[in-house]
C-alpha positions in Angstrom: 0.0 0.0 0.0 1.2 3.5 -0.7 -0.2 6.9 0.2 2.2 9.2 -1.8 3.5 8.8 -5.3 7.0 10.4 -5.4 9.0 8.1 -7.7 9.3 4.5 -8.8 6.8 2.7 -6.6 7.4 -1.0 -5.6 3.7 -1.3 -5.1 3.3 -1.7 -8.9 5.8 -4.5 -9.2 4.6 -8.0 -9.6 6.7 -9.3 -6.7 4.9 -6.9 -4.4 1.7 -9.1 -4.5 1.5 -11.4 -1.5 1.2 -15.1 -2.4 -2.2 -15.6 -0.9 -3.7 -12.7 -3.0 -1.9 -14.0 -6.1 -3.4 -17.4 -5.6 -6.9 -16.0 -5.1 -6.5 -14.0 -8.3 -5.5 -17.1 -10.2 -8.5 -19.0 -8.9 -10.8 -16.1 -9.8 -9.4 -15.9 -13.3 -10.0 -19.7 -13.8 -13.6 -19.4 -12.6 -14.2 -16.4 -14.9 -12.8 -18.4 -17.9 -15.5 -21.0 -17.3 -18.3 -18.5 -17.0 -20.3 -16.5 -19.5 -19.3 -12.9 -19.3 -21.9 -10.7 -17.6 -22.0 -8.4 -20.6 -23.1 -11.3 -22.8 -26.0 -12.2 -20.6 -28.1 -9.1 -20.7 -29.0 -7.1 -17.6 -31.6 -9.4 -16.0 -29.6 -12.6 -16.4 -26.4 -10.7 -15.3 -28.2 -9.6 -12.1 -29.3 -13.1 -11.4 -25.8 -14.4 -11.8 -24.5 -11.7 -9.5 -27.1 -12.7 -6.9 -26.1 -16.4 -7.2 -22.5 -15.4 -6.7 -23.4 -13.5 -3.6 -25.4 -16.4 -2.2 -22.6 -19.0 -3.0 -20.1 -16.8 -1.2 -22.3 -17.1 1.9 -24.1 -13.8 1.6 -27.1 -13.2 3.9 -29.0 -10.2 5.2 -27.7 -8.4 8.2 -29.6 -9.0 11.4 -29.5 -5.2 12.2 -30.6 -4.1 8.7 -34.1 -2.6 8.2 -35.7 -1.4 5.0 -37.6 1.8 4.4 -38.3 4.2 1.6 -37.3 7.9 1.2 -39.5 10.2 -0.9 -37.7 11.5 -4.0 -39.0 13.5 -6.9 -41.9 11.4 -8.1 -40.4 8.2 -6.7 -40.0 6.3 -3.4 -36.4 5.3 -3.0 -35.6 2.1 -1.1 -32.8 2.2 1.5 -31.3 -0.3 3.9 -30.5 1.2 7.3 -28.1 -0.4 9.8 -28.0 1.2 13.2 -25.5 0.1 15.9 -26.1 0.5 19.6 -23.9 3.6 19.7 -24.2 6.2 16.9 -21.5 8.8 16.5 -22.3 9.6 12.8 -24.1 8.4 9.7 -22.5 6.9 6.6 -24.4 7.3 3.4 -23.2 4.4 1.1 -23.9 3.7 -2.6 -23.3 0.2 -3.9 -21.5 -0.7 -7.2 -22.5 -2.6 -10.3 -21.8 -0.2 -13.2 -25.2 1.5 -12.7 -26.7 -1.8 -14.1 -26.1 -4.5 -11.5 -25.8 -4.6 -7.7 -28.1 -4.3 -4.7 -27.7 -2.6 -1.3 -28.3 -6.0 0.2 -25.0 -7.3 -1.1 -23.2 -4.7 1.0 -24.8 -5.8 4.3 -21.8 -7.7 5.7 -19.4 -4.9 5.2 -21.9 -2.3 6.2 -22.7 -4.1 9.5 -19.0 -4.3 10.3 -18.7 -0.5 9.6 -21.8 0.2 11.7 -20.6 -1.9 14.7 -16.9 -1.0 14.6 -17.1 2.6 13.6 -20.3 3.4 15.6 -21.9 4.7 12.4 -25.5 4.3 11.3 -25.3 3.2 7.6 -27.9 4.2 5.0 -27.4 2.2 1.8 -29.4 3.3 -1.2 -31.1 1.0 -3.7 -31.0 3.6 -6.5 -32.8 2.8 -9.8 -30.6 0.9 -12.3 -30.1 1.2 -16.0 -31.0 0.4 -18.7 -34.6 0.4 -17.5 -33.8 3.7 -15.7 -30.8 5.3 -17.5 -29.1 8.5 -16.5 -30.3 10.6 -14.6 -32.3 8.2 -12.4 -29.5 6.9 -10.2 -27.9 10.2 -9.3 -31.3 11.8 -8.8 -32.1 9.1 -6.3 -28.8 9.5 -4.5 -29.2 13.3 -4.4 -32.7 12.9 -2.9 -31.5 10.6 -0.1 -28.5 12.8 0.6 -30.8 15.8 1.0 -33.1 13.9 3.2 -30.2 12.8 5.4 -28.8 16.4 5.6 -32.2 17.6 6.8 -33.1 14.8 9.0 -29.9 13.2 10.3 -30.2 14.7 13.8 -33.9 13.8 14.2 -33.5 10.3 12.7 -30.1 9.2 14.2 -29.2 11.8 16.9 -26.3 13.3 14.9 -25.5 15.6 12.1 -22.0 14.1 11.6 -22.3 12.8 8.0 -19.9 10.8 5.8 -20.5 9.7 2.2 -19.0 7.0 0.1 -19.4 4.1 -2.3 -17.7 1.4 -4.3 -17.2 1.4 -8.1 -20.3 3.0 -9.6 -21.1 3.9 -6.0 -17.9 6.0 -5.8 -19.1 7.9 -8.9 -22.5 8.5 -7.3 -20.9 9.7 -4.1 -18.8 12.3 -6.0 -21.7 13.4 -8.2 -23.9 13.7 -5.1 -21.3 16.0 -3.4 -21.2 18.2 -6.5 -25.0 18.4 -6.8 -25.4 19.4 -3.2 -22.7 22.1 -3.6 -24.0 23.4 -6.9 -27.8 23.0 -6.7 -28.4 23.3 -3.0 -25.4 25.3 -1.8 -24.8 23.0 1.1 -21.8 20.9 2.1 -23.2 18.6 4.8 -20.7 15.7 4.5 -17.4 15.7 6.5 -15.6 13.1 4.5 -15.8 10.9 1.4 -14.8 7.2 1.2 -14.3 6.5 -2.5 -13.4 2.9 -3.3 -12.2 1.9 -6.8 -14.7 4.3 -8.3 -15.4 5.0 -12.0 -14.9 8.7 -12.5 -14.7 8.8 -16.3 -17.2 6.6 -18.1 -15.5 7.4 -21.4 -12.5 5.4 -20.2 -9.1 6.3 -18.6 -5.8 4.8 -20.0 -5.7 2.0 -17.4 -9.3 1.1 -18.3 -8.2 0.5 -21.9 -4.8 -1.1 -21.1 -5.2 -3.1 -17.8 -8.8 -3.7 -18.8 -7.8 -5.8 -21.8 -6.9 -8.8 -19.6 -8.1 -7.9 -16.1 -10.3 -10.0 -13.9 -13.4 -9.0 -12.0 -13.9 -6.1 -14.4 -12.6 -5.4 -17.9 -12.8 -2.7 -20.6 -15.5 -4.5 -22.6 -17.7 -4.6 -19.5 -17.1 -1.0 -18.8 -18.2 -0.1 -22.4 -21.4 -2.2 -21.8 -22.1 -0.4 -18.5 -21.6 3.0 -20.2 -23.9 2.1 -23.1 -26.6 1.0 -20.7 -26.3 4.1 -18.5 -26.0 6.7 -21.2 -26.6 5.6 -24.8 -25.1 8.8 -26.3 -21.4 8.3 -26.1 -20.8 12.0 -26.7 -22.2 12.8 -23.3 -20.1 10.3 -21.2 -17.6 13.0 -20.1 -20.3 15.4 -18.9 -19.3 16.2 -15.2 -22.6 14.9 -13.9 -21.8 11.5 -15.5 -18.0 11.5 -15.2 -17.0 13.7 -12.2 -13.3 13.6 -13.1 -14.2 16.4 -15.5 -16.0 18.6 -12.9 -14.9 21.6 -10.8 -13.9 19.7 -7.6 -13.4 22.8 -5.4 -15.0 22.9 -1.9 -15.3 19.2 -1.4 -14.5 17.3 1.9 -11.4 15.2 2.7 -11.4 12.0 0.7 -9.8 8.5 0.9 -9.3 6.9 -2.5 -8.8 3.1 -2.4 -7.8 1.0 -5.5 -5.7 -2.0 -6.5 -2.9 -2.2 -9.0 -4.7 -4.7 -11.2 -8.0 -2.7 -11.4 -8.7 -1.2 -14.8 -10.1 1.7 -12.8 -6.6 2.4 -11.3 -6.2 5.7 -13.2 -9.7 6.8 -12.3 -8.7 6.9 -8.6 -5.2 8.2 -9.3 -6.4 11.0 -11.5 -9.3 11.9 -9.2 -7.0 12.0 -6.2 -4.7 14.4 -8.0 -7.6 16.6 -9.1 -9.1 16.5 -5.6 -5.8 17.9 -4.2 -5.4 20.4 -7.0 -8.8 21.8 -6.3 -7.7 22.6 -2.7 -9.2 19.7 -0.9 -7.5 17.1 1.4 -7.1 13.7 -0.2 -5.3 10.4 0.5 -4.8 7.5 -1.9 -4.2 3.9 -0.8 -3.0 1.7 -3.7 -2.7 -2.0 -3.0 -0.5 -4.5 -5.0 -2.5 -7.2 -6.7 -5.8 -5.7 -5.8 -8.4 -6.4 -8.5 -11.7 -4.6 -8.9 -13.9 -5.4 -5.8 -10.8 -6.6 -3.9 -11.9 -5.1 -0.6 -14.7 -7.7 -0.4 -12.3 -10.6 -1.1 -10.9 -12.9 1.6 -7.3 -12.0 1.0 -4.6 -10.2 3.1 -4.8 -7.4 0.6 -8.6 -7.1 0.8 -8.6 -7.3 4.6 -5.8 -4.6 4.9 -7.7 -2.2 2.6 -11.0 -2.7 4.3 -9.4 -2.2 7.8 -7.9 1.1 6.5 -11.3 2.2 5.2 -12.8 1.6 8.6 -10.1 3.6 10.3 -10.8 6.5 8.0 -14.5 6.3 8.6 -14.1 6.1 12.4 -11.8 9.0 12.5 -13.9 11.1 10.2 -17.0 10.8 12.4 
């Protein structure tokens, strides 16, 4: 793991990957080789495959999770809420899935650990997914829940100490939500942002096109499929509300960017970290050798280390 990039970095060398993580990656690559790529299944079948993968990995609902809906503009937005015994703050979390897949339920295990260890109530949003609900549905839902939390955090959870974050597409939505609150509502209610292997340029960064040719867990072909489902007009993919790497990032809270060296979205985090700093904000980046996309959920030393660092960040931010 590194936090500063000041010269040749051993973290990017193949021998920096610990053997257990390397073995897990090899196993995952073999499993993927035997499976039909998600982008070849179509959205509904891909969602079912993702659900089966979650179940086969031992996924189950958290005992402390409850479901409710938040009123948005013309829509009721489902959220999963996990509240620990002691609440020092609230973490608004957006799940990943390329705007097409995923479900807040699949984040229960990690969100329960965050809730209990960090003393944070967690609100996880089941935003509308593409292609049935393309852009702007997902960011509209996330904006609406963020506004509700900013207005009702104290009355609902006994605190107005708010943190925002997400993984993959959820990292995109967290950044876009911060920008919308700043620009549309002139408020900055969140104290920190936890941005985990996010996609910040749907048109594709260099690593998406280079690492993504052969990467596991996510590849450039799948990213193109996600982008086509989310926004059919490729000419719009670099609009700041879709790809926040291209936005004015001034006036945003301290952020932790987490990414692995084998993730095709490596450049997304590295570029966004640099632009976050250049805009006058505080930012840290943690880059992990051998980390693939989604590695913070994997049972490897690398995944455990990264998720522990994320929990430290969230706990200190509250």
